[in-house]
C-alpha positions as MATLAB code, in Angstrom:
seq = 'MSDRALVLGVLRAAPGVVLVEPGPHLVMRDEVHDEARAELARRGLPASHPYVGWHTQADGFDGAGALVRPQRVLFGGDRAVVARALAELEPHGFAVLGGRTDGEVFVLHRDAAPARVEPALAEEWRTRLAVLCDEPLAPLRDGERARLHEVVAHAGMRDLLAPAVRALRLRRALTGDDLDVACSPEGLEALGSEAPAVVSHALGVGHARSREAASALAARGWADGALLRAWNDPGALRTARAAALGGRDTGVYLDLVERAGADPVAAAVELAAEVEAAGGDTRATAVGLVARHGGQRREHALAALRDERVPPWLRVVVADHWTRTPVTDPADPWPAAVDGARAALGLPPSPGFDPTTRAGRDAAVELRETLVDRHLDGLRAALGRTDLDEPAVAVLLELLHGAGELRARDLAALAGDWHTRLFVEPDPYTSAAPAVVTYAAALDALGDDTGRQVADAVARDTRAWSLPARLLLRGARARDRDGDLAAEAELLPLAHGGDTGAGAAAHALCLVRARLRRITPVAAACESIVEAPARPPYVRRGFASAAIALADGGTGLWSHHFRGRSVRALDAALRVAGDERLPREARRVVLAVADTSTVLDHPGHARTVAARPAEVDRLRALRQAVGALLEAGPAL';
ca = [
      -0.087    0.212   -0.157;
       1.458    3.370   -1.029;
       1.991    6.308    1.703;
      -1.071    8.293    0.033;
      -3.500    5.279    0.267;
      -2.424    4.570    3.886;
      -3.035    8.338    4.800;
      -6.116    8.749    3.373;
      -7.457    5.264    4.767;
      -6.426    6.376    8.332;
      -8.052    9.716    7.885;
     -11.098    8.467    6.376;
     -11.427    6.038    9.305;
     -10.559    8.529   11.770;
     -13.484    9.560   14.405;
     -14.526   12.803   14.830;
     -13.303   14.204   11.620;
     -14.246   14.949    7.845;
     -11.626   14.449    5.320;
     -11.958   16.817    2.214;
     -10.893   14.141   -0.451;
      -7.852   15.642   -2.305;
      -7.734   16.444   -6.042;
      -6.978   18.563   -8.891;
     -10.152   20.397   -8.204;
      -8.760   21.954   -5.252;
      -6.040   24.278   -6.247;
      -5.959   27.078   -3.652;
      -6.215   26.877   -0.020;
      -9.697   28.524    0.053;
     -10.833   25.889   -2.178;
     -10.133   23.119    0.342;
     -12.108   25.281    3.075;
     -15.092   25.772    0.543;
     -15.398   22.508   -0.305;
     -15.176   21.190    3.625;
     -18.352   23.764    4.268;
     -20.282   21.975    1.566;
     -19.320   18.638    2.412;
     -20.501   19.323    6.074;
     -23.543   20.693    4.635;
     -24.248   17.678    2.353;
     -23.652   15.380    5.482;
     -25.888   17.423    7.670;
     -23.060   18.425    9.885;
     -22.761   21.689   11.664;
     -20.437   24.325   10.175;
     -17.806   23.767   13.402;
     -17.327   20.139   12.837;
     -13.582   19.228   12.434;
     -12.213   18.449    9.058;
      -8.746   18.035    7.296;
      -7.471   18.245    3.982;
      -5.067   19.906    1.571;
      -4.922   21.592   -2.035;
      -2.957   20.543   -5.056;
      -0.170   23.024   -4.578;
       0.851   21.542   -1.348;
       0.335   17.774   -2.335;
       3.743   15.962   -0.716;
       2.936   12.742   -2.762;
       4.759   11.530   -5.809;
       2.873    9.836   -8.841;
       3.569    6.511   -7.152;
       2.047    7.777   -3.909;
       4.971    7.903   -1.571;
       5.415   11.050    0.629;
       8.558   12.739   -0.879;
       8.069   15.764    0.755;
       6.349   17.527    3.977;
       2.421   17.356    3.605;
       1.228   20.431    4.825;
      -2.402   19.683    6.086;
      -5.178   22.390    6.366;
      -7.998   21.960    8.889;
     -10.952   23.466   10.703;
     -13.049   22.840   13.706;
     -11.751   21.669   17.185;
      -7.996   21.521   16.682;
      -7.508   19.128   19.613;
     -10.096   16.576   17.680;
      -7.836   17.068   14.693;
      -4.800   16.258   16.512;
      -5.951   13.325   17.927;
      -7.134   11.943   14.294;
      -3.759   12.797   12.653;
      -1.856   11.246   15.774;
      -3.366    7.857   14.234;
      -0.998    8.046   11.649;
       2.090    8.046   14.139;
       2.095    4.118   14.595;
       2.235    3.659   10.752;
       5.671    5.561   10.693;
       4.653    9.359   10.285;
       5.347   12.560   12.451;
       2.953   15.091   12.882;
       4.153   18.406   13.650;
       2.378   21.790   13.631;
      -1.103   22.684   14.644;
      -0.023   24.603   17.840;
      -2.647   27.298   17.045;
      -5.879   27.487   15.244;
      -3.733   29.545   12.427;
      -1.029   27.038   11.874;
      -1.111   23.935    9.693;
      -0.429   20.469   10.677;
       2.660   18.986    8.928;
       3.076   15.358    7.884;
       6.205   13.734    7.369;
       7.635   10.192    6.864;
       9.734    9.263    9.975;
      11.966    6.598   11.317;
      13.896    5.823   14.944;
      17.436    4.787   14.252;
      18.525    3.153   17.364;
      22.332    3.613   16.454;
      24.985    5.637   15.113;
      26.296    3.629   12.184;
      26.446    3.960    8.274;
      24.157    0.641    7.916;
      21.462    3.092    9.192;
      22.198    6.039    7.195;
      18.453    5.741    5.386;
      16.802    5.680    8.640;
      19.202    8.567    9.864;
      18.156   10.352    6.598;
      14.526   10.136    7.086;
      14.821   11.027   10.510;
      16.729   14.143    9.920;
      14.531   15.212    7.510;
      11.867   15.423   10.019;
      14.414   17.104   12.510;
      15.410   20.047   10.029;
      11.654   21.249    9.143;
      10.072   23.675   10.942;
       7.794   23.873   13.142;
      10.440   21.925   15.114;
       9.965   18.318   16.282;
      11.090   17.669   19.950;
      14.062   15.278   20.342;
      13.569   11.699   21.528;
      15.152   10.600   24.696;
      19.073   10.284   23.852;
      18.759   11.660   20.307;
      20.831   14.609   20.978;
      23.768   12.654   22.036;
      23.394   10.376   18.949;
      22.983   13.683   16.668;
      26.520   14.746   18.138;
      27.686   11.148   17.177;
      26.515   11.686   13.725;
      28.615   14.793   13.306;
      31.690   13.332   14.628;
      31.577   10.052   12.618;
      33.894   10.283    9.723;
      31.889    7.552    7.782;
      28.568    9.362    7.654;
      29.890   13.006    6.295;
      26.937   12.726    3.621;
      24.680   13.389    6.667;
      26.886   16.115    8.479;
      24.691   19.040    7.011;
      21.123   17.909    8.027;
      22.735   16.618   11.588;
      24.486   20.158   12.102;
      21.404   21.811   11.066;
      19.233   19.917   13.208;
      21.528   20.764   16.181;
      21.677   24.298   15.181;
      18.322   25.032   15.029;
      17.746   23.804   18.657;
      20.757   26.026   19.607;
      22.676   22.666   20.622;
      25.971   22.845   18.449;
      29.025   22.212   21.002;
      32.383   23.172   20.387;
      33.341   19.685   19.005;
      30.575   20.188   16.578;
      32.033   23.436   15.079;
      35.462   21.859   14.936;
      34.347   19.508   12.390;
      32.096   21.771   10.838;
      34.372   24.587   10.235;
      37.496   22.319    9.022;
      37.932   22.300    5.170;
      36.377   18.824    4.979;
      33.645   19.766    7.093;
      32.746   23.210    5.176;
      32.754   21.042    2.000;
      30.096   18.496    3.334;
      28.001   21.389    4.717;
      27.389   23.192    1.329;
      24.560   25.162    1.535;
      24.295   24.782    5.278;
      27.986   26.320    5.756;
      27.116   30.088    5.827;
      24.643   29.697    8.685;
      27.174   27.350   10.687;
      29.920   29.701   10.214;
      27.761   32.717   11.280;
      26.851   30.840   14.414;
      30.559   29.865   14.898;
      31.392   33.652   14.455;
      28.759   34.596   16.801;
      30.038   32.154   19.718;
      33.708   33.308   19.022;
      34.863   29.838   17.909;
      38.179   29.591   17.221;
      38.014   28.539   13.580;
      35.189   30.871   12.710;
      37.412   33.507   10.896;
      39.320   31.127    8.901;
      36.605   29.409    7.977;
      34.667   32.631    6.938;
      37.488   33.683    4.841;
      37.367   30.090    3.202;
      33.652   30.467    2.379;
      34.262   34.074    0.823;
      36.950   32.554   -1.345;
      34.617   29.999   -2.856;
      31.995   32.795   -3.123;
      29.794   31.080   -0.531;
      29.443   33.886    2.156;
      25.990   35.450    2.205;
      24.929   38.399    4.000;
      24.151   37.085    7.267;
      27.911   35.615    7.276;
      29.207   39.053    5.975;
      27.345   40.919    8.862;
      28.640   38.483   11.313;
      32.332   38.657   10.184;
      32.530   42.353   10.042;
      36.138   42.715    9.042;
      37.869   44.219    6.112;
      37.767   40.970    4.300;
      33.871   41.147    4.811;
      33.669   44.675    3.379;
      35.909   43.543    0.450;
      33.574   40.527   -0.515;
      30.454   42.347    0.084;
      31.580   44.897   -2.415;
      32.468   42.578   -4.958;
      29.013   40.896   -4.656;
      27.380   44.011   -4.668;
      29.217   45.028   -8.186;
      27.521   41.424   -9.499;
      24.020   42.717   -8.112;
      24.165   40.632   -4.929;
      23.960   41.632   -1.131;
      24.063   45.422   -1.996;
      22.380   46.114    1.392;
      24.820   44.176    3.173;
      27.642   46.220    1.740;
      25.995   49.486    2.439;
      25.634   48.057    6.139;
      29.104   47.449    6.358;
      30.091   50.812    5.101;
      27.895   52.241    7.565;
      29.585   50.526   10.445;
      33.062   51.401    9.250;
      31.990   54.849    9.691;
      31.351   56.043    5.952;
      28.259   57.535    4.242;
      26.405   54.590    2.685;
      24.600   56.888    0.324;
      27.836   58.230   -0.926;
      28.908   54.606   -1.204;
      25.617   53.455   -3.306;
      26.099   56.493   -5.624;
      29.827   55.509   -6.165;
      28.834   51.908   -6.749;
      26.111   52.664   -9.120;
      28.632   54.525  -11.117;
      30.815   51.898  -11.215;
      28.100   49.354  -12.326;
      26.617   51.356  -14.941;
      30.213   52.201  -16.593;
      30.820   48.252  -16.879;
      27.261   48.013  -18.536;
      25.665   46.332  -15.547;
      22.255   46.682  -14.122;
      21.995   49.666  -11.639;
      18.580   48.593  -10.147;
      19.880   46.540   -7.295;
      22.109   49.365   -6.352;
      19.062   51.536   -6.641;
      17.156   48.988   -4.056;
      20.228   49.489   -1.495;
      20.413   53.230   -1.929;
      16.216   53.787   -1.154;
      16.759   51.215    1.779;
      19.073   53.941    3.077;
      16.159   56.381    3.101;
      13.921   54.186    5.481;
      12.860   51.169    3.712;
      11.545   50.038    0.273;
       8.237   51.808   -0.048;
       7.470   54.534   -2.602;
       7.878   57.221    0.167;
      11.325   55.919    0.963;
      12.090   56.108   -2.625;
      10.731   59.820   -2.845;
      13.106   60.646   -0.298;
      15.747   59.370   -2.448;
      14.607   61.104   -5.201;
      14.730   64.474   -2.938;
      18.305   63.615   -1.957;
      20.909   66.246   -3.504;
      23.681   63.456   -2.719;
      21.891   61.434   -5.449;
      22.728   62.201   -9.241;
      20.081   62.961  -11.532;
      20.522   59.839  -13.937;
      20.328   57.392  -10.485;
      17.166   59.344   -9.636;
      15.715   58.162  -12.851;
      16.538   54.597  -12.046;
      14.920   54.787   -8.835;
      11.915   56.703  -10.294;
      11.469   54.105  -13.007;
      12.125   51.089  -10.615;
       9.637   52.078   -8.217;
       6.835   53.098  -10.795;
       5.344   49.355  -11.288;
       1.894   49.927  -10.928;
      -0.467   53.126  -11.049;
      -0.990   55.445   -8.074;
      -4.425   55.788   -7.394;
      -4.521   58.821   -4.808;
      -4.652   62.022   -6.951;
      -2.831   63.672   -3.796;
       0.026   61.180   -3.956;
       3.398   63.500   -4.862;
       5.118   60.181   -6.485;
       3.882   60.599  -10.157;
       4.790   64.324  -10.370;
       8.454   63.460   -8.837;
       9.056   60.929  -10.986;
       8.255   62.972  -14.256;
      10.341   65.831  -12.638;
      13.318   63.385  -12.187;
      12.835   62.274  -15.803;
      12.532   65.781  -17.274;
      15.752   66.828  -15.477;
      17.646   64.499  -17.884;
      15.572   65.439  -21.065;
      13.431   62.140  -20.798;
       9.631   61.839  -21.611;
       7.117   61.688  -18.733;
       6.396   58.070  -17.177;
       3.552   55.783  -18.457;
       2.418   55.679  -14.909;
       3.021   52.023  -14.685;
       6.079   49.490  -15.559;
       4.802   47.786  -18.764;
       7.146   44.922  -18.631;
       5.594   43.197  -15.677;
       2.197   41.606  -15.716;
       1.421   43.071  -12.353;
       1.659   46.531  -13.891;
       0.195   45.768  -17.016;
      -3.015   43.997  -15.316;
      -3.327   47.212  -12.915;
      -3.017   49.321  -15.852;
      -5.903   48.039  -17.728;
      -7.967   47.771  -14.357;
      -7.211   51.565  -13.834;
      -7.536   52.460  -17.662;
      -9.237   55.701  -17.265;
      -7.250   57.288  -14.332;
      -4.042   56.145  -16.358;
      -4.868   57.658  -19.429;
      -6.180   60.812  -17.845;
      -2.955   61.207  -15.801;
      -0.380   59.767  -17.826;
      -1.276   60.395  -21.451;
       2.053   61.834  -22.844;
       3.975   59.069  -21.005;
       1.891   56.461  -22.579;
       2.235   57.950  -26.034;
       5.960   57.949  -25.422;
       6.281   54.429  -24.350;
       4.741   53.199  -27.383;
       7.731   54.420  -29.067;
      10.447   52.278  -26.885;
      11.858   49.682  -28.788;
      12.863   47.705  -26.060;
       9.013   46.508  -25.198;
       7.802   43.274  -26.073;
       4.643   42.398  -27.510;
       2.644   42.127  -24.237;
       3.703   45.427  -23.327;
       2.840   47.218  -26.710;
      -0.702   44.991  -26.403;
      -1.496   46.752  -23.247;
      -0.210   50.254  -24.499;
      -2.377   50.040  -27.471;
      -5.447   48.957  -25.752;
      -5.220   51.664  -23.386;
      -4.583   54.397  -25.988;
      -7.055   53.227  -28.939;
      -9.532   52.261  -26.264;
      -9.437   55.882  -25.210;
      -9.615   57.128  -28.580;
      -6.023   58.716  -27.889;
      -3.630   57.239  -30.316;
      -2.341   59.631  -33.325;
      -0.788   58.328  -36.721;
       2.566   59.704  -35.230;
       2.091   57.625  -32.398;
       1.792   54.419  -34.319;
       4.638   55.511  -36.579;
       7.468   54.025  -34.409;
       5.615   50.743  -35.025;
       5.656   50.761  -38.775;
       9.018   49.386  -39.539;
       8.896   46.216  -37.586;
       5.377   45.429  -36.751;
       5.770   42.119  -38.193;
       8.717   41.190  -35.669;
       7.495   42.850  -32.792;
       3.997   42.730  -32.949;
       3.053   39.692  -35.065;
       4.344   36.871  -32.847;
       2.976   34.386  -30.635;
       1.099   36.292  -27.710;
       0.996   35.967  -24.061;
      -2.387   34.389  -23.588;
      -2.216   35.907  -20.018;
      -2.150   39.467  -21.249;
      -5.211   41.572  -20.509;
      -5.547   43.011  -24.001;
      -5.804   41.839  -27.624;
      -2.931   40.689  -29.454;
      -1.206   43.566  -30.358;
      -1.135   43.293  -34.154;
      -4.909   43.364  -33.801;
      -5.395   46.415  -32.285;
      -2.637   48.023  -34.312;
      -4.614   47.122  -37.541;
      -7.880   48.168  -35.931;
      -5.886   51.763  -34.735;
      -4.688   52.116  -38.570;
      -8.187   51.486  -39.748;
      -9.641   54.234  -37.634;
      -7.381   56.857  -38.717;
      -7.965   56.055  -42.152;
      -4.835   54.688  -42.827;
      -4.754   51.885  -45.594;
      -1.743   50.138  -43.855;
      -4.387   48.617  -41.601;
      -5.690   46.604  -44.400;
      -2.254   45.728  -45.422;
      -1.719   44.475  -41.936;
      -4.613   42.567  -41.699;
      -4.486   41.018  -45.140;
      -0.921   39.757  -44.186;
      -2.085   38.352  -40.881;
      -4.860   36.651  -42.881;
      -2.373   34.944  -45.013;
      -0.301   33.197  -42.081;
      -1.203   29.550  -41.111;
       0.486   29.215  -38.038;
      -1.459   27.654  -35.079;
      -0.848   30.361  -32.665;
      -1.960   33.307  -35.012;
      -5.597   31.680  -35.520;
      -6.901   34.157  -32.620;
      -5.385   37.294  -34.230;
      -6.998   36.126  -37.956;
      -9.975   35.353  -36.269;
     -10.306   38.833  -34.418;
      -9.625   40.697  -37.183;
     -12.085   39.092  -38.892;
     -14.626   40.695  -36.522;
     -12.708   43.966  -36.068;
     -12.621   44.920  -39.530;
     -15.919   46.527  -40.886;
     -16.922   45.331  -44.309;
     -19.976   45.851  -46.596;
     -22.922   43.720  -45.586;
     -21.962   40.791  -48.037;
     -18.524   40.571  -46.347;
     -20.091   40.571  -42.907;
     -22.283   37.731  -43.727;
     -19.293   35.912  -45.361;
     -17.387   36.473  -41.861;
     -20.710   35.298  -39.944;
     -20.693   32.190  -41.779;
     -17.241   31.268  -41.090;
     -16.806   32.160  -37.429;
     -20.401   30.542  -36.335;
     -19.113   27.033  -36.450;
     -15.738   28.090  -34.756;
     -17.434   29.813  -31.883;
     -19.677   26.887  -31.342;
     -17.003   24.275  -31.861;
     -15.043   24.600  -28.768;
     -11.534   24.167  -30.392;
      -8.523   26.308  -30.385;
      -9.648   29.934  -31.245;
     -13.326   29.443  -30.116;
     -13.393   32.188  -27.978;
     -11.651   34.550  -30.118;
     -14.198   33.218  -32.703;
     -17.118   33.977  -30.358;
     -15.645   37.757  -29.861;
     -15.515   38.185  -33.361;
     -18.795   37.006  -34.222;
     -20.512   39.210  -31.899;
     -18.774   42.198  -33.442;
     -19.796   40.994  -36.889;
     -23.455   40.376  -35.615;
     -23.580   43.811  -34.048;
     -22.830   45.568  -37.515;
     -25.216   43.261  -39.236;
     -28.046   43.779  -36.763;
     -27.400   47.281  -36.027;
     -27.447   46.625  -32.476;
     -24.530   47.301  -29.610;
     -21.873   44.343  -29.395;
     -23.104   43.866  -25.805;
     -26.522   43.141  -27.381;
     -25.149   41.185  -30.094;
     -23.196   39.108  -27.444;
     -26.436   38.381  -25.727;
     -28.342   37.155  -28.764;
     -25.398   34.978  -29.441;
     -26.013   33.375  -26.221;
     -29.633   32.744  -26.649;
     -28.934   31.544  -30.308;
     -26.061   29.053  -29.248;
     -26.575   25.629  -28.205;
     -27.119   25.012  -24.315;
     -24.602   22.146  -24.348;
     -21.858   21.965  -24.075;
     -22.152   24.956  -21.788;
     -18.819   26.551  -22.433;
     -20.033   27.763  -25.867;
     -22.553   30.118  -23.977;
     -20.166   30.834  -21.528;
     -17.567   32.189  -24.501;
     -20.138   34.359  -25.535;
     -20.745   35.449  -21.768;
     -17.076   36.226  -21.490;
     -17.179   38.480  -24.683;
     -20.467   40.329  -23.328;
     -18.365   41.058  -20.257;
     -15.473   42.312  -22.115;
     -17.746   44.492  -24.604;
     -19.062   46.121  -21.455;
     -15.835   46.741  -19.809;
     -14.788   49.730  -21.686;
     -11.788   49.670  -23.751;
     -11.206   48.659  -27.701;
     -13.524   45.894  -27.279;
     -11.227   43.628  -28.948;
     -10.345   41.126  -26.365;
     -12.057   38.536  -24.110;
      -9.739   35.520  -23.616;
     -11.376   34.600  -20.324;
     -13.345   36.138  -17.479;
     -10.994   38.170  -15.106;
     -12.142   36.301  -12.002;
     -10.098   38.329   -9.518;
     -10.957   41.747  -11.131;
     -13.266   44.325   -9.675;
     -13.721   46.009  -12.926;
     -14.731   42.672  -14.861;
     -16.912   41.843  -11.872;
     -18.667   45.168  -12.301;
     -19.067   44.823  -16.007;
     -20.447   41.362  -15.553;
     -23.195   42.676  -13.121;
     -24.243   45.484  -15.181;
     -24.879   43.158  -18.325;
     -26.811   40.799  -16.091;
     -28.779   43.363  -14.584;
     -29.867   45.140  -18.087;
     -33.496   44.566  -18.572;
     -33.136   45.409  -22.303;
     -31.268   42.352  -22.698;
     -32.620   38.702  -23.121;
     -33.296   37.197  -19.770;
     -31.817   33.949  -20.716;
     -28.557   35.430  -21.647;
     -28.472   37.511  -18.519;
     -28.639   34.441  -16.583;
     -25.567   33.022  -18.181;
     -23.816   36.156  -17.422;
     -24.589   36.159  -13.853;
     -23.342   32.478  -13.590;
     -20.255   33.678  -15.366;
     -19.789   36.570  -12.808;
     -20.332   34.139   -9.841;
     -17.086   32.380  -10.524;
     -15.410   35.893   -9.524;
     -13.524   35.667   -6.244;
     -13.972   39.295   -5.355;
     -16.971   39.089   -2.930;
     -15.863   35.897   -1.094;
     -12.107   36.785   -1.234;
     -11.457   40.566   -1.563;
      -8.089   40.483   -0.394;
      -7.171   38.534   -3.523;
      -8.385   40.750   -6.043;
      -5.772   41.190   -8.618;
      -4.124   43.724   -8.841;
      -5.893   46.590   -7.589;
      -7.115   46.047   -3.729;
     -11.136   45.680   -3.679;
     -12.188   48.687   -1.177;
     -14.585   47.771    1.244;
     -17.234   50.092   -0.147;
     -16.612   48.846   -3.491;
     -17.026   45.261   -2.185;
     -20.419   46.150   -0.327;
     -21.735   47.962   -3.429;
     -21.076   44.629   -5.870;
     -22.539   42.550   -2.981;
     -25.723   44.396   -3.056;
     -25.731   44.780   -6.806;
     -25.416   40.990   -6.963;
     -28.220   40.406   -4.661;
     -30.494   42.854   -6.776;
     -29.677   41.307   -9.908;
     -30.155   37.747   -8.538;
     -33.697   38.697   -7.165;
     -34.634   40.379  -10.523;
     -33.643   37.194  -12.473;
     -35.076   34.647  -10.068;
     -38.449   36.550  -10.850;
     -38.438   35.434  -14.102;
     -38.928   31.542  -15.545;
     -36.289   28.960  -15.348;
     -33.997   28.133  -17.930;
];
């Protein structure tokens, strides 16, 4: 019987608890607790009844069912009852740790009880040491501390030196004899990644071999920040500076500079200049510089921007690095300070977010109106950057074209290499249409015939990944009635088929039908829901996602999926579901998609703009009102 089967069998039979059966459907921790509440309700048990379970991301079993890493076990209800249930696994060779408070998970390990210290029992010791080296710390058994010292001293068990020393170090039980072994050249080699922590401890207790060991680790490049701080001699300062030049441990170097009585800000400026001259990345130095101003928040970066010791070019590095997501408070001085730092070097304004990161792009789309209003010039300037990849350009085009703020000269920077920069395999997680689609649509809107040339080139492509772009352009580009009828006939079977590109086909079909029927795209999407087959259900959901995206604002060219952690998407979905001008049947499908949002149940997980309590309350009230309105009608 595998470890997995044994554990599940014991927990299913354990008195007083319900096992939430693990499976791939339980991806997040919250889903385990949600499933537990549902299971308790199915069994007619009170909500306070104890339960245990775990989610897929924390699964400690391999494909054969062996427990190969610690299994974190979530629980609810009476912690003592849960602990007794889990304790039934101990006679089967498992150790149960954790669960010391209602907020701390239990941790399940495979365990062993080696009786002696000898190479023949090395595997048993390896299993036991894995338990002793994890946290929360397992209590030592009778006589086990003495046996751990024996493992450290045993020349024939050097492959177990690192975990044995770690187990003792975590319990503050290392002796001078242990450190004699650990700080020897052979011991340092055997310790591997444990060596810096052990030598730091040796330095802290003044062990005779500690400084020699620290020098040896520094020579190997193994000295980490904690060790360098504990060492604190000229060798540590030299090692830290060399690491900082390579982008590592900048904060440690500046701490040591300050300890030596020098100005850490001046040292950071000098370091950054040297890194810049060597063609390196100065952002790590900027992080260290900002830390000298009190921390790593924007207010600390703002203090660095105002520090006259920081040269203008380095202020721009700080400004750009700390402009990650849009600022929402109109009174926040950060955007003006950033643009001022950039203007001092003759640079254009900031776009107000970092287009190179997914978090920045998602937040920009969520806050599109605010961003365009405050950072229009910076967004236009960013579109001219040649270092940005397709997802970044896709979002910039979405923001500007969706607001009607794209000019011919803004698009001119893309004309020469659009086919290599924009017409590439898109990132499916980008909250915008493929860049080439928005580019062609924007050119069409400006009356530039280049839009037709781009669309024709895309249409001729046969690569599988380009299918969504081809389909979206079929919907986005207006034709005469015959052309739109032909497009509808082409898109309909794809939208209903469920194959690759079905979502893009559904969205494009809504745009085509809006023109043919002379109705809004949202109305066309809702009519398409009603006209689509009820089975399989994902066909109607695809049109519902299109309806939500079209109501969300912007270009109306993108609806890869419903953004379940977006406040904006939920608001759009509820507006569609509550619109009494639209078919009731379609609105119910849209409401079902809206109910997959996690914003109301878990507002702290909203991505990437926090859901304000007042906004959550408003959306919750709207959901209840829409639900009541739809319940008054006939069933589907």
